[in-house]
C-alpha positions as CSV (number, residue, x, y, z in Angstrom):
1,M,14.5,71.9,-39.9
2,K,16.5,74.9,-39.3
3,K,15.1,78.0,-38.6
4,F,15.5,81.3,-40.6
5,Q,17.7,83.7,-38.9
6,P,18.6,86.4,-41.0
7,E,22.1,87.5,-41.2
8,W,22.1,90.8,-43.4
9,S,25.5,92.2,-44.4
10,R,25.3,95.5,-45.7
11,R,26.3,94.6,-49.2
12,K,23.8,91.6,-49.0
13,F,21.1,93.8,-47.8
14,I,21.8,96.2,-50.7
15,S,22.0,93.6,-53.2
16,T,18.5,92.2,-51.9
17,I,16.4,95.1,-51.8
18,T,18.0,96.4,-55.2
19,G,16.8,92.9,-56.8
20,S,13.4,93.0,-55.2
21,G,13.3,96.5,-55.8
22,M,13.3,95.6,-59.4
23,M,10.7,92.8,-59.3
24,I,8.3,95.4,-57.1
25,M,8.4,97.4,-60.4
26,L,7.8,95.0,-62.8
27,N,5.0,93.1,-60.8
28,P,1.6,94.7,-60.3
29,F,0.6,92.0,-57.8
30,L,3.2,93.9,-55.3
31,S,1.1,96.5,-53.2
32,R,2.0,99.7,-51.9
33,A,2.5,98.1,-48.6
34,V,5.7,96.2,-49.8
35,H,7.8,98.9,-47.9
36,E,6.2,97.9,-44.7
37,V,7.8,94.0,-45.4
38,D,11.0,92.5,-45.6
39,P,12.9,92.8,-48.9
40,R,12.9,88.8,-48.7
41,V,9.2,88.5,-48.2
42,A,8.7,91.2,-51.2
43,A,11.0,88.9,-53.5
44,L,9.5,85.6,-52.5
45,V,5.8,87.0,-53.1
46,A,7.0,88.1,-56.8
47,K,8.7,84.7,-57.4
48,T,6.1,82.1,-56.2
49,I,2.8,81.4,-57.5
50,G,0.5,82.1,-54.4
51,I,-2.7,80.3,-54.5
52,D,-5.9,80.5,-51.9
53,T,-7.1,77.3,-52.7
54,H,-10.6,78.3,-51.1
55,N,-12.1,81.6,-51.4
56,H,-15.7,82.8,-51.5
57,I,-16.4,85.3,-54.1
58,D,-20.4,86.0,-53.2
59,V,-22.6,86.5,-56.0
60,P,-26.4,86.6,-56.6
61,L,-28.3,83.2,-56.8
62,N,-31.5,84.6,-58.0
63,A,-32.1,85.9,-61.8
64,S,-33.9,89.1,-60.3
65,E,-30.4,90.3,-58.5
66,L,-28.0,90.1,-61.4
67,P,-25.4,91.0,-62.5
68,G,-24.8,91.7,-58.7
69,P,-22.4,94.4,-56.9
70,K,-19.5,95.2,-58.7
71,V,-16.3,94.4,-56.9
72,D,-12.7,95.2,-57.1
73,M,-11.3,91.4,-57.3
74,A,-8.1,92.6,-59.3
75,G,-7.3,95.2,-56.7
76,E,-8.0,93.1,-53.6
77,M,-5.5,90.2,-55.5
78,K,-2.8,92.8,-56.1
79,K,-3.1,93.9,-52.5
80,S,-2.8,90.4,-51.3
81,G,-0.1,89.4,-53.0
82,L,-1.7,86.3,-54.3
83,S,-1.3,85.1,-58.0
84,A,-4.5,83.3,-58.1
85,I,-7.6,82.1,-55.8
86,C,-10.0,79.0,-56.3
87,M,-13.1,81.4,-57.0
88,T,-15.7,79.6,-54.9
89,F,-19.6,80.1,-54.8
90,A,-22.1,77.7,-52.7
91,L,-25.6,77.3,-53.7
92,D,-27.1,76.1,-50.2
93,Y,-26.6,79.0,-47.8
94,Q,-30.3,79.4,-49.0
95,K,-32.4,76.6,-48.6
96,L,-32.9,74.4,-51.7
97,T,-36.7,73.4,-51.7
98,N,-37.9,73.0,-55.5
99,P,-36.4,70.6,-58.3
100,G,-34.5,72.6,-60.5
101,D,-33.8,75.4,-58.0
102,A,-30.4,74.2,-57.6
103,Y,-29.2,74.3,-61.4
104,T,-31.0,78.0,-61.7
105,R,-28.9,79.0,-58.7
106,F,-25.8,77.5,-60.5
107,T,-26.3,79.4,-64.0
108,N,-27.3,82.5,-62.3
109,A,-24.0,82.5,-60.2
110,F,-21.9,81.6,-63.4
111,E,-23.4,84.3,-65.2
112,A,-22.8,87.0,-62.2
113,M,-19.0,85.6,-62.1
114,D,-18.5,86.1,-65.9
115,K,-19.6,89.6,-65.2
116,I,-17.0,90.0,-62.5
117,L,-14.1,88.9,-64.6
118,E,-14.9,90.8,-67.3
119,S,-15.3,94.1,-65.5
120,N,-12.0,93.1,-63.5
121,N,-10.2,92.1,-67.1
122,M,-9.1,88.9,-65.6
123,T,-9.7,85.2,-67.0
124,R,-9.9,81.9,-65.8
125,S,-7.3,79.4,-65.5
126,M,-7.9,76.0,-67.0
127,N,-4.9,74.3,-66.4
128,L,-1.3,74.7,-65.1
129,A,-0.1,76.2,-68.3
130,H,-2.5,79.0,-68.1
131,L,-1.7,79.7,-64.5
132,R,2.3,79.9,-65.3
133,I,1.5,82.2,-68.1
134,A,-0.6,84.4,-66.0
135,H,2.0,84.7,-63.5
136,E,4.6,85.4,-66.0
137,Q,2.6,88.1,-67.1
138,H,2.0,89.6,-63.8
139,K,-2.1,89.3,-64.3
140,P,-4.1,87.9,-61.5
141,T,-6.4,84.6,-62.6
142,V,-8.7,82.6,-60.8
143,I,-9.4,78.7,-61.1
144,Q,-13.3,78.2,-61.1
145,S,-14.7,76.3,-58.4
146,V,-18.1,75.3,-56.9
147,E,-18.7,74.1,-53.2
148,G,-21.0,71.3,-53.2
149,S,-22.7,69.4,-56.2
150,H,-26.2,70.3,-55.6
151,F,-26.7,71.8,-58.8
152,L,-26.1,68.0,-60.8
153,E,-29.7,67.0,-59.1
154,G,-28.5,63.5,-60.2
155,K,-27.9,64.3,-63.8
156,L,-24.0,63.5,-64.8
157,D,-24.3,65.2,-67.7
158,R,-24.3,68.5,-66.2
159,L,-21.0,68.2,-65.3
160,E,-19.6,68.5,-68.8
161,V,-21.9,71.5,-69.1
162,A,-20.1,73.1,-66.3
163,Y,-16.7,71.9,-67.6
164,H,-17.2,73.7,-70.7
165,R,-18.3,76.8,-68.7
166,G,-15.0,76.7,-67.3
167,L,-15.2,74.6,-63.9
168,R,-12.0,72.8,-62.9
169,H,-12.3,72.5,-59.1
170,L,-15.5,70.6,-57.7
171,G,-16.1,70.8,-54.1
172,L,-18.1,67.5,-53.6
173,L,-20.1,68.2,-50.9
174,H,-21.1,71.0,-48.8
175,D,-23.2,71.9,-45.5
176,S,-26.8,70.1,-46.7
177,D,-27.1,66.9,-48.8
178,A,-27.9,67.5,-52.7
179,S,-31.4,66.4,-53.4
180,V,-29.2,63.0,-55.0
181,P,-26.8,62.9,-52.4
182,L,-23.3,62.0,-53.0
183,G,-21.9,61.1,-49.8
184,D,-22.0,61.6,-46.0
185,V,-21.3,65.4,-44.8
186,Y,-18.9,65.3,-41.7
187,T,-21.1,67.9,-39.9
188,N,-24.4,65.6,-40.5
189,P,-25.4,62.2,-39.0
190,A,-23.9,59.5,-41.3
191,Q,-26.6,57.8,-43.6
192,F,-25.1,56.7,-46.7
193,G,-22.3,54.5,-45.6
194,G,-19.7,57.3,-47.2
195,L,-19.6,57.8,-50.7
196,T,-22.6,56.9,-52.6
197,A,-23.3,55.1,-56.2
198,F,-23.8,58.8,-57.7
199,G,-20.9,60.2,-55.9
200,T,-18.6,57.4,-57.3
201,D,-20.0,58.6,-60.9
202,V,-19.3,62.2,-60.4
203,I,-15.7,61.6,-59.0
204,K,-14.9,59.1,-62.3
205,E,-16.6,61.6,-64.3
206,C,-14.3,64.4,-63.1
207,N,-11.3,62.3,-63.3
208,K,-12.6,62.0,-67.4
209,L,-13.1,65.7,-68.1
210,G,-10.2,66.9,-66.0
211,I,-11.8,68.4,-62.9
212,L,-10.1,68.6,-59.4
213,V,-11.9,66.8,-57.0
214,D,-12.3,68.6,-53.4
215,L,-13.5,66.2,-50.7
216,A,-13.5,69.1,-48.0
217,H,-16.9,68.5,-46.1
218,A,-16.8,64.7,-46.4
219,S,-16.8,62.3,-43.5
220,N,-13.6,60.1,-42.9
221,Q,-15.5,57.0,-44.5
222,T,-16.6,59.4,-47.4
223,I,-12.8,60.2,-48.2
224,D,-11.5,56.8,-47.6
225,A,-14.0,55.7,-50.5
226,A,-13.1,58.3,-52.8
227,L,-9.5,57.4,-52.6
228,K,-10.2,54.4,-53.4
229,I,-11.8,54.9,-56.9
230,T,-10.0,58.3,-58.1
231,N,-7.1,58.0,-60.5
232,A,-6.0,61.7,-59.7
233,P,-4.8,63.2,-56.5
234,V,-7.6,64.8,-54.2
235,L,-7.5,68.1,-52.4
236,I,-9.2,68.7,-49.2
237,S,-8.9,72.6,-49.7
238,H,-10.2,74.0,-46.1
239,T,-9.6,72.6,-42.8
240,G,-6.9,72.2,-40.2
241,L,-5.3,69.7,-37.5
242,D,-7.7,68.6,-34.8
243,T,-4.7,69.1,-32.1
244,Q,-4.6,72.9,-33.3
245,L,-7.5,74.4,-31.3
246,G,-6.6,78.2,-31.2
247,H,-7.4,80.3,-28.1
248,N,-11.2,80.6,-28.5
249,S,-12.9,77.7,-26.5
250,S,-16.6,78.6,-28.6
251,M,-15.0,78.6,-31.8
252,A,-12.9,75.3,-31.4
253,K,-16.1,73.7,-30.3
254,M,-17.9,74.8,-33.7
255,M,-14.8,74.1,-36.0
256,R,-14.2,70.7,-34.4
257,P,-16.2,68.5,-36.4
258,R,-14.5,70.3,-39.5
259,L,-11.1,69.4,-38.7
260,I,-9.0,66.4,-39.5
261,S,-7.1,63.9,-37.7
262,K,-3.3,63.1,-37.7
263,E,-4.4,59.5,-38.8
264,Q,-6.8,61.1,-41.6
265,A,-4.4,63.7,-43.0
266,K,-1.8,60.9,-43.1
267,I,-3.8,58.7,-45.3
268,V,-4.9,61.8,-47.7
269,A,-1.0,62.6,-48.1
270,D,-0.4,58.7,-48.6
271,A,-2.4,58.9,-51.5
272,G,-1.2,61.8,-53.2
273,G,-3.5,64.5,-51.9
274,V,-3.1,68.0,-50.6
275,I,-4.7,69.5,-47.7
276,G,-5.2,73.4,-47.3
277,V,-4.9,75.3,-44.0
278,W,-7.5,77.6,-43.1
279,T,-6.9,81.0,-41.4
280,H,-9.9,79.8,-38.5
281,L,-8.6,79.2,-35.3
282,S,-5.4,81.4,-35.7
283,D,-5.4,85.0,-34.2
284,S,-2.0,85.9,-36.2
285,P,-0.2,85.4,-39.0
286,L,2.4,83.5,-36.7
287,E,-0.1,81.0,-35.2
288,Y,-1.3,80.4,-38.7
289,A,2.2,79.6,-39.9
290,E,2.4,77.4,-36.8
291,N,-0.8,75.4,-37.8
292,V,0.8,75.1,-41.0
293,R,3.9,73.5,-39.5
294,A,1.9,71.1,-37.5
295,L,0.3,69.6,-40.3
296,V,3.3,69.8,-42.6
297,D,5.0,67.6,-39.6
298,V,2.2,65.0,-40.2
299,T,2.0,64.8,-43.8
300,G,5.5,66.2,-45.1
301,I,6.0,69.1,-47.2
302,D,4.6,68.0,-50.5
303,H,1.1,67.8,-49.1
304,V,0.1,71.4,-47.6
305,C,-1.3,74.4,-49.2
306,I,-3.1,77.4,-48.3
307,G,-6.8,77.4,-48.2
308,T,-8.4,80.0,-46.2
309,D,-12.2,80.2,-46.6
310,T,-12.4,83.4,-46.6
311,K,-13.6,86.3,-49.0
312,L,-11.3,88.1,-50.8
313,T,-14.2,90.7,-52.0
314,P,-16.9,91.9,-49.6
315,A,-19.9,89.3,-48.7
316,Y,-23.0,89.8,-50.5
317,R,-26.3,88.8,-49.2
318,P,-29.6,90.2,-50.4
319,G,-31.6,92.8,-48.4
320,V,-28.4,93.0,-46.0
321,G,-26.6,96.3,-46.1
322,A,-23.0,96.4,-47.1
323,E,-21.7,97.5,-43.7
324,K,-23.4,94.3,-42.0
325,N,-22.5,91.9,-44.7
326,N,-18.5,93.0,-44.4
327,S,-18.4,93.7,-40.6
328,R,-16.7,90.6,-39.1
329,I,-12.7,90.8,-38.9
330,G,-11.3,87.6,-40.2
331,E,-13.9,87.1,-43.2
332,R,-12.1,89.1,-45.4
333,T,-8.9,87.6,-46.9
334,N,-6.6,90.9,-46.6
335,D,-8.0,91.5,-42.8
336,A,-7.6,87.5,-41.9
337,W,-6.0,88.8,-38.3
338,P,-6.5,91.7,-36.4
339,D,-4.0,94.9,-37.0
340,Q,-3.0,93.0,-40.0
341,K,-0.7,95.6,-41.7
342,V,-0.1,94.0,-45.2
343,G,-1.7,92.0,-47.8
344,F,-2.7,88.3,-46.9
345,Y,0.3,86.5,-49.0
346,Y,3.0,88.7,-47.6
347,A,1.7,88.4,-44.0
348,V,1.9,84.5,-44.4
349,I,5.3,84.3,-46.3
350,D,6.9,86.5,-43.4
351,A,5.4,84.2,-40.8
352,L,6.4,81.2,-42.8
353,L,10.3,82.5,-42.8
354,K,9.7,83.4,-39.0
355,T,8.7,79.8,-38.4
356,G,11.6,78.2,-40.2
357,F,10.5,77.2,-43.4
358,T,12.8,77.7,-46.3
359,E,12.2,79.4,-49.7
360,D,11.8,76.3,-51.5
361,E,9.1,75.0,-48.8
362,I,7.3,78.1,-49.1
363,S,7.0,78.2,-52.5
364,K,5.6,74.3,-52.3
365,I,3.2,75.4,-49.6
366,G,2.1,78.8,-51.1
367,G,1.0,77.2,-54.4
368,G,3.5,74.6,-56.0
369,N,1.6,71.6,-54.1
370,F,-1.5,72.6,-55.2
371,C,-0.5,73.0,-59.1
372,R,1.1,69.8,-59.0
373,I,-2.4,67.8,-58.3
374,F,-4.3,70.7,-60.4
375,D,-1.9,69.6,-63.3
376,A,-2.2,65.8,-62.5
377,A,-6.3,66.4,-62.6
378,T,-6.2,68.7,-65.8
379,G,-3.2,68.2,-67.6
380,S,-3.9,66.1,-70.2
381,K,-7.2,67.4,-70.7
382,K,-8.0,70.5,-73.2
């Protein structure tokens, strides 16, 4: 692939900056930091549907803490340049002990997220048509996601309840096993032989309802079994190649079990799936773009997306002060890297251009590939 080498004539520069300037005036996604980036970057931010396929919005899990803190999600999205995020929460960061706890946390979290969307004048996108309309109208939007199926507690009918609440993206597994397990988690000792019978039923029900299945946190054996029974492409929303370990040896050691091999990435791509590259193990936007490039070289351009595993809004943990909750660089999307001067998507597009990706390729990585499988999962459903 040919590296991008800008050759700006005076006339071309004026023409480009005028065009992008018009986009900036019309598009509220573009932040005031736009003057600090190349006009071509600003134009691509406005033109493409940029999606972070795994972004945590922390919310209360207990009724006593509702409705939770007010967050400026719309403002953070405008700053980032992203059109949409898969708005994700997890239920098992606090230990689940009692029957029914997981479902209660799930309903509480959904109520808190309803309030966040309402206060930010935002809505959920249920399908690709909704995403496109939101982008055309310059309105930030979200795809509702949950990381881990703990809330089901062995009850398949709860999936339809969640669907009608707006869930369109299900992370089958997370760090801890559900009370009725769905499959082997890649950081835990294997004990189920891959996908369980209940995990199989959940994937089939997601296919039937129109929910995108996310196999992040699944062992290779679980992924392989899932690919045999799903009738829609799958997502692995946040990982990276196990050859791209970065420069922090302790971080690399912790992250290694969570990374995907070239062989497994090829299996997912050959089945039509898409794999998200997270920002972990990269110390700069350029290093992130190099990690994207490494995965593209294995899977092809049609099977890679962005999945940061960061937090667009401040972290929320009950009983922990705001300063401590939000003190770590790299956890916040718009501060993914030290000395980052612009919003996340601006920084990524700039780095992808410098790494040699074309505008069409960036459109696919930025959101087009995710949109394709999201449409395949949800498009024929209501």
